[in-house]
MARDRENLUM-922544 format. One line per field, with one value per residue (C-alpha): x, y, z; residue number from 0. Coordinates in steps of 0.1 Angstrom, whole numbers, always signed. Example, Ala and Ser with C-alpha at 12.3 -4.5 7.8 and 13.67 -1.06 7.14 Angstrom:
<rs>
east <- +123 / +137
north <- -45 / -11
up <- +78 / +71
pos <- 0 / 1
</rs>
This chain:
<rs>
east <- -13 / -23 / -18 / -16 / -18 / +1 / -30 / -35 / -63 / -61 / -71 / -60 / -44 / -50 / -33 / -48 / -39 / -58 / -76 / -68 / -90 / -82 / -101 / -129 / -134 / -123 / -102 / -89 / -51 / -43 / -5 / +17 / +55 / +78 / +64 / +43 / +36 / +72 / +70 / +74 / +57 / +29 / +20 / -13 / -28 / -66 / -86 / -119 / -115 / -138 / -161 / -143 / -108 / -98 / -81 / -61 / -48 / -41 / -20 / -1 / +7 / +17 / +42 / +55 / +91 / +101 / +121 / +106 / +115 / +152 / +150 / +167 / +142 / +115 / +97 / +68 / +41 / +5 / -24 / -58 / -93 / -129 / -152 / -142 / -121 / -84 / -55 / -17 / +2 / +39 / +57 / +89 / +114 / +108 / +91 / +126 / +131 / +97 / +105 / +138 / +119 / +94 / +122 / +142 / +145 / +130 / +98 / +96 / +99 / +74 / +47 / +48 / +44 / +15 / -2 / +1 / -14 / -43 / -50 / -50 / -66 / -84 / -78 / -91 / -89 / -98 / -129 / -108 / -74 / -60 / -59 / -25 / -22 / +8 / +8 / +32 / +29 / +24 / +26
north <- -21 / -6 / +32 / +47 / +85 / +106 / +109 / +71 / +69 / +38 / +32 / +9 / +13 / -16 / -13 / -33 / -32 / -1 / +9 / +15 / +12 / +42 / +55 / +31 / +42 / +29 / +53 / +49 / +50 / +78 / +80 / +55 / +61 / +41 / +17 / +33 / -2 / -5 / +27 / +29 / +64 / +77 / +114 / +123 / +155 / +151 / +176 / +182 / +194 / +220 / +207 / +205 / +209 / +173 / +168 / +200 / +187 / +153 / +169 / +190 / +160 / +141 / +168 / +174 / +184 / +153 / +170 / +147 / +116 / +123 / +129 / +105 / +80 / +86 / +53 / +64 / +88 / +81 / +102 / +87 / +99 / +91 / +115 / +151 / +138 / +133 / +124 / +126 / +99 / +99 / +70 / +73 / +49 / +66 / +95 / +111 / +110 / +127 / +154 / +161 / +166 / +189 / +210 / +211 / +241 / +221 / +215 / +251 / +263 / +238 / +237 / +265 / +294 / +277 / +269 / +305 / +318 / +294 / +304 / +341 / +341 / +307 / +283 / +281 / +243 / +233 / +237 / +243 / +238 / +203 / +183 / +168 / +136 / +115 / +79 / +53 / +20 / -11 / -45
up <- +285 / +318 / +321 / +356 / +358 / +384 / +405 / +404 / +378 / +357 / +321 / +293 / +259 / +236 / +203 / +174 / +137 / +127 / +160 / +196 / +227 / +249 / +279 / +271 / +235 / +202 / +180 / +145 / +142 / +118 / +122 / +141 / +140 / +161 / +187 / +215 / +227 / +240 / +261 / +299 / +299 / +277 / +273 / +257 / +243 / +239 / +220 / +201 / +165 / +151 / +124 / +90 / +105 / +111 / +78 / +82 / +115 / +101 / +74 / +99 / +120 / +89 / +81 / +116 / +120 / +139 / +167 / +192 / +172 / +176 / +214 / +238 / +252 / +225 / +215 / +193 / +181 / +175 / +163 / +169 / +160 / +169 / +151 / +161 / +191 / +185 / +207 / +202 / +222 / +226 / +241 / +261 / +277 / +311 / +328 / +331 / +294 / +289 / +314 / +297 / +264 / +281 / +295 / +262 / +240 / +211 / +231 / +242 / +206 / +192 / +219 / +245 / +221 / +203 / +236 / +248 / +215 / +217 / +253 / +244 / +210 / +206 / +177 / +142 / +145 / +181 / +201 / +233 / +248 / +246 / +278 / +286 / +306 / +316 / +324 / +337 / +318 / +339 / +322
pos <- 0 / 1 / 2 / 3 / 4 / 5 / 6 / 7 / 8 / 9 / 10 / 11 / 12 / 13 / 14 / 15 / 16 / 17 / 18 / 19 / 20 / 21 / 22 / 23 / 24 / 25 / 26 / 27 / 28 / 29 / 30 / 31 / 32 / 33 / 34 / 35 / 36 / 37 / 38 / 39 / 40 / 41 / 42 / 43 / 44 / 45 / 46 / 47 / 48 / 49 / 50 / 51 / 52 / 53 / 54 / 55 / 56 / 57 / 58 / 59 / 60 / 61 / 62 / 63 / 64 / 65 / 66 / 67 / 68 / 69 / 70 / 71 / 72 / 73 / 74 / 75 / 76 / 77 / 78 / 79 / 80 / 81 / 82 / 83 / 84 / 85 / 86 / 87 / 88 / 89 / 90 / 91 / 92 / 93 / 94 / 95 / 96 / 97 / 98 / 99 / 100 / 101 / 102 / 103 / 104 / 105 / 106 / 107 / 108 / 109 / 110 / 111 / 112 / 113 / 114 / 115 / 116 / 117 / 118 / 119 / 120 / 121 / 122 / 123 / 124 / 125 / 126 / 127 / 128 / 129 / 130 / 131 / 132 / 133 / 134 / 135 / 136 / 137 / 138
</rs>
């Protein structure tokens, strides 16, 4: 599927059985809940994991609370990995559904407080702050 960012940059997301091609690289699919391939909007958080911390993060994402899964318009969740690089992809029916999630109390409680702590104190698990990207899906 073709992904177009808000600033017009294009990339592709090709979902295979156990891998994805994303931003010109091949990643292993670690977790895939729902169906990201049916989304009209994809949001990504891309990060580099400190050496030896990847399994800790995989476990945390495996045990995630699932607030997002119950939100209107949610289509799927995917955690992908290539060496120390990881990306979390969430698929949404529309950009409006994603924005509603970002503006929700559930998102604020699960993301904003953690992001502020990482900005101020750093992270035991990540090399630097994750980079968030949003894409419209074109078929």
